[in-house]
VOGU-3710 file (C-alpha; in Angstrom, 3 decimals, decimal comma):
1> mrlkvllifl> 1,280/-11,230/-27,758  2,125/-9,652/-24,424  3,932/-6,400/-23,696  7,102/-6,866/-21,666  9,013/-3,680/-22,456  6,189/-1,287/-23,239  8,005/2,005/-22,664  10,841/1,063/-25,015  8,360/-0,032/-27,667  6,315/3,148/-27,409
11> afqlsafgly> 9,435/5,331/-27,493  10,545/3,598/-30,666  7,111/3,959/-32,238  6,954/7,626/-31,324  10,216/8,327/-33,094  9,212/6,189/-36,081  5,652/7,363/-36,671  5,032/10,315/-34,402  1,394/11,049/-35,233  -1,076/10,648/-32,369
21> agvhafwpsf> -4,638/11,530/-31,520  -6,092/11,072/-28,046  -9,792/10,420/-27,590  -11,079/10,200/-24,018  -14,342/8,523/-23,151  -15,923/7,445/-19,876  -16,279/3,665/-19,732  -18,374/1,756/-17,183  -15,482/0,834/-14,871  -12,609/3,143/-15,845
31> eqniiaktdq> -11,604/6,099/-17,968  -10,161/4,704/-21,188  -7,650/6,492/-23,408  -7,856/5,357/-27,042  -5,030/6,510/-29,271  -5,045/6,263/-33,051  -1,610/6,207/-34,654  -0,705/6,274/-38,303  2,302/6,912/-40,522  1,910/10,328/-42,174
41> tlkpasfrls> 2,347/8,692/-45,587  -0,581/6,369/-44,905  -3,997/8,044/-44,882  -6,831/5,486/-44,765  -10,128/6,751/-46,167  -11,790/6,163/-42,796  -9,488/8,716/-41,159  -9,552/12,505/-41,362  -6,250/14,311/-40,797  -6,433/17,858/-39,478
51> aegkttkipg> -4,963/20,806/-41,387  -2,005/20,724/-39,025  -1,524/17,008/-39,632  -1,617/16,295/-35,912  -4,989/14,700/-35,271  -7,004/11,819/-36,622  -10,584/10,750/-36,178  -11,133/7,206/-34,923  -13,899/5,485/-36,937  -17,046/5,046/-34,872
61> etsnliyeti> -17,240/1,364/-35,774  -13,837/0,733/-34,205  -14,406/2,723/-31,021  -17,863/1,167/-30,589  -16,397/-2,312/-31,043  -13,830/-1,693/-28,308  -16,431/-0,179/-26,000  -18,935/-3,015/-26,481  -16,338/-5,776/-26,094  -14,997/-4,372/-22,828
71> rklpanhtks> -18,534/-3,682/-21,565  -19,447/-7,371/-22,023  -16,455/-8,651/-20,045  -16,151/-8,659/-16,240  -15,128/-5,177/-15,046  -12,192/-6,461/-12,993  -10,552/-7,920/-16,106  -9,689/-4,434/-17,350  -9,286/-2,619/-14,039  -5,554/-2,081/-14,681
81> lqkivleynp> -5,960/-1,109/-18,358  -5,106/2,537/-19,023  -4,581/2,798/-22,764  -5,486/1,157/-26,067  -3,345/2,087/-29,066  -4,728/1,530/-32,570  -1,764/1,072/-34,906  -2,401/2,029/-38,544  0,913/0,785/-39,834  0,746/-2,191/-42,254
91> easrgmggar> 3,979/-3,586/-40,775  2,754/-3,530/-37,183  2,274/-6,611/-35,029  -1,366/-7,788/-34,940  -1,572/-7,198/-31,224  0,383/-6,695/-28,024  -1,014/-6,636/-24,529  0,092/-6,109/-20,958  -1,342/-5,055/-17,634  -1,839/-1,398/-18,588
101> tiilksynvs> -1,649/-1,063/-22,383  -2,989/-2,887/-25,441  -1,748/-2,183/-28,977  -3,860/-3,360/-31,911  -3,052/-3,346/-35,612  -6,086/-1,656/-37,180  -4,941/-1,337/-40,781  -6,642/-3,676/-43,259  -8,052/-5,891/-40,478  -11,646/-7,140/-40,406
111> veelnavlih> -13,913/-6,219/-37,504  -14,149/-9,888/-36,538  -10,398/-10,363/-36,409  -9,803/-7,087/-34,568  -12,358/-8,112/-31,940  -10,783/-11,551/-31,461  -7,288/-10,078/-31,157  -8,624/-7,504/-28,657  -10,102/-10,264/-26,478  -6,829/-12,227/-26,680
121> eighttdlgs> -4,915/-9,131/-25,502  -7,458/-8,515/-22,731  -6,569/-12,064/-21,669  -3,027/-10,806/-21,078  -4,384/-7,766/-19,211  -6,476/-10,041/-17,008  -3,571/-12,408/-16,395  -0,924/-9,757/-15,689  -3,061/-6,947/-14,267  -6,131/-8,449/-12,582
131> lqaetnsaps> -4,843/-11,760/-11,216  -2,025/-10,607/-8,973  -0,281/-11,738/-5,789  1,181/-9,564/-3,086  4,508/-8,298/-4,422  6,209/-8,925/-1,072  5,668/-12,669/-1,398  8,391/-15,005/-2,626  9,038/-15,326/-6,384  7,689/-18,451/-8,077
141> efkdgtlpiy> 9,393/-20,565/-10,732  7,804/-18,371/-13,426  8,965/-15,043/-14,858  7,500/-12,688/-17,461  10,758/-11,620/-19,058  12,780/-10,391/-16,098  9,707/-9,759/-13,941  8,993/-12,442/-11,329  5,579/-14,018/-10,942  5,065/-14,145/-7,176
151> qgdpsldfyr> 3,807/-17,041/-5,110  0,114/-16,598/-4,487  -0,559/-15,252/-7,969  -3,798/-17,012/-9,016  -2,461/-17,524/-12,568  0,147/-19,953/-11,260  -2,587/-22,563/-10,892  -3,200/-22,218/-14,635  0,466/-22,130/-15,690  1,307/-25,248/-13,680
161> iswdnekqik> -1,231/-27,362/-15,526  1,088/-27,629/-18,541  4,299/-25,773/-17,665  7,318/-26,274/-15,404  8,365/-22,648/-15,928  7,900/-19,904/-18,524  10,060/-21,751/-21,055  9,527/-25,433/-20,360  6,392/-27,480/-21,098  5,827/-30,359/-18,693
171> svannfdfvs> 7,273/-33,654/-19,905  3,866/-35,314/-19,523  2,090/-32,666/-21,651  1,180/-33,139/-25,307  -0,159/-30,995/-28,135  -3,781/-31,807/-27,323  -3,439/-30,235/-23,852  -3,578/-26,791/-25,515  -6,362/-24,972/-27,352  -4,020/-23,926/-30,173
181> gyamtdpfed> -0,476/-24,206/-31,453  0,218/-20,608/-30,390  -0,856/-21,506/-26,846  2,244/-23,732/-26,688  4,552/-20,691/-27,090  4,673/-19,942/-23,361  2,287/-20,010/-20,360  1,177/-16,407/-20,953  0,081/-17,106/-24,533  -1,485/-20,324/-23,249
191> faetylfyil> -3,547/-18,206/-20,848  -4,578/-15,607/-23,466  -5,515/-18,172/-26,134  -7,476/-20,187/-23,565  -9,215/-17,002/-22,350  -10,266/-16,182/-25,925  -11,363/-19,771/-26,643  -13,477/-19,770/-23,467  -15,341/-16,619/-24,561  -15,833/-17,154/-28,292
201> hddefrflas> -15,788/-20,966/-28,556  -17,250/-22,122/-25,255  -19,137/-25,117/-26,623  -16,135/-26,512/-28,472  -13,953/-25,892/-25,424  -16,347/-27,899/-23,240  -16,319/-30,718/-25,792  -12,514/-30,784/-25,950  -12,317/-30,596/-22,141  -14,526/-33,694/-21,921
211> qndallakyn> -11,819/-35,549/-23,871  -8,690/-34,168/-22,172  -7,829/-33,773/-18,478  -5,465/-30,811/-18,948  -8,046/-28,882/-20,965  -10,678/-29,749/-18,365  -8,440/-28,217/-15,698  -7,932/-25,125/-17,845  -11,642/-24,830/-18,566  -12,465/-25,081/-14,859
221> fmkntvfagr> -9,804/-22,472/-14,016  -11,315/-20,055/-16,523  -14,847/-20,773/-15,321  -14,227/-20,658/-11,572  -11,229/-18,348/-11,075  -11,412/-15,954/-14,007  -15,109/-15,740/-14,836  -16,659/-16,469/-11,410  -18,840/-19,269/-12,788  -20,034/-17,521/-15,954
231> eyaaahaatt> -20,143/-19,608/-19,139  -20,781/-18,317/-22,639  -23,324/-20,891/-23,850  -24,133/-22,702/-27,050  -25,473/-19,850/-29,154  -21,994/-18,602/-30,008  -20,636/-21,717/-31,681  -19,947/-21,274/-35,402  -19,774/-25,020/-35,991  -20,434/-28,300/-34,214
241> dwnaflrvwd> -18,101/-30,319/-36,416  -15,475/-30,758/-33,713  -12,494/-33,090/-33,649  -10,848/-33,937/-30,335  -7,506/-34,385/-32,132  -7,495/-31,203/-34,197  -6,021/-27,859/-33,147  -5,564/-24,601/-35,058  -2,447/-22,471/-34,716  -4,259/-19,240/-33,789
251> vtllpysdf> -7,675/-19,002/-32,117  -8,119/-15,373/-33,266  -8,594/-16,623/-36,857  -11,414/-19,064/-36,069  -14,933/-18,048/-37,216  -17,338/-17,201/-34,419  -20,652/-15,609/-33,593  -20,947/-12,595/-31,281  -20,724/-13,267/-27,542
//
């Protein structure tokens, strides 16, 4: 899920939950601010609250997961990313992502699912923060909420494979032109789900692309424009029992091996 009105969301969350801890660490390509946030009535065993009730300790497994995942991805994909918020509220959304901030639900979530959701949200960061046009160019037919996507934005070549605009799927498109049901929500979720599928399910993606022209175009966009020719190879496939006419709703819930 992408972040369109981040400041409003964070203001609301601050008033609702109010408990923050900032942990700063130097990452290979940028300084990353990881924030752990939890309702004061919810105290997971993996967290230690200070005597003042103002700080929490982020579990090493979680921070290491985030570090290692970002380290393995191209540095330019997260060049605009300034903050990752770990949300320890059981009612929180599983994930939200934009050009500068990612919010992840970290309460009662497996490491595998958290990692997949993180990569999906980094897909949004890559799309909206890394692949950008000059802002003084003319607006395209696509908008992210009220924000125009400008002509010359590299992502337009991806969106236009299956979309007429941010709300309308092309009349010639069908369900099998997408890697998941959620990818059919809008072109931005299409990008993020495809980004995740390319990284964690590369072999299956290549198989599906061999059966479908739209998916072949999306695969080639990811390979050539987003990943500069890098592919993620066969070792990461969890299964080879693939069906060209089967799609899941949500790629983040598919089993996978490490990438």
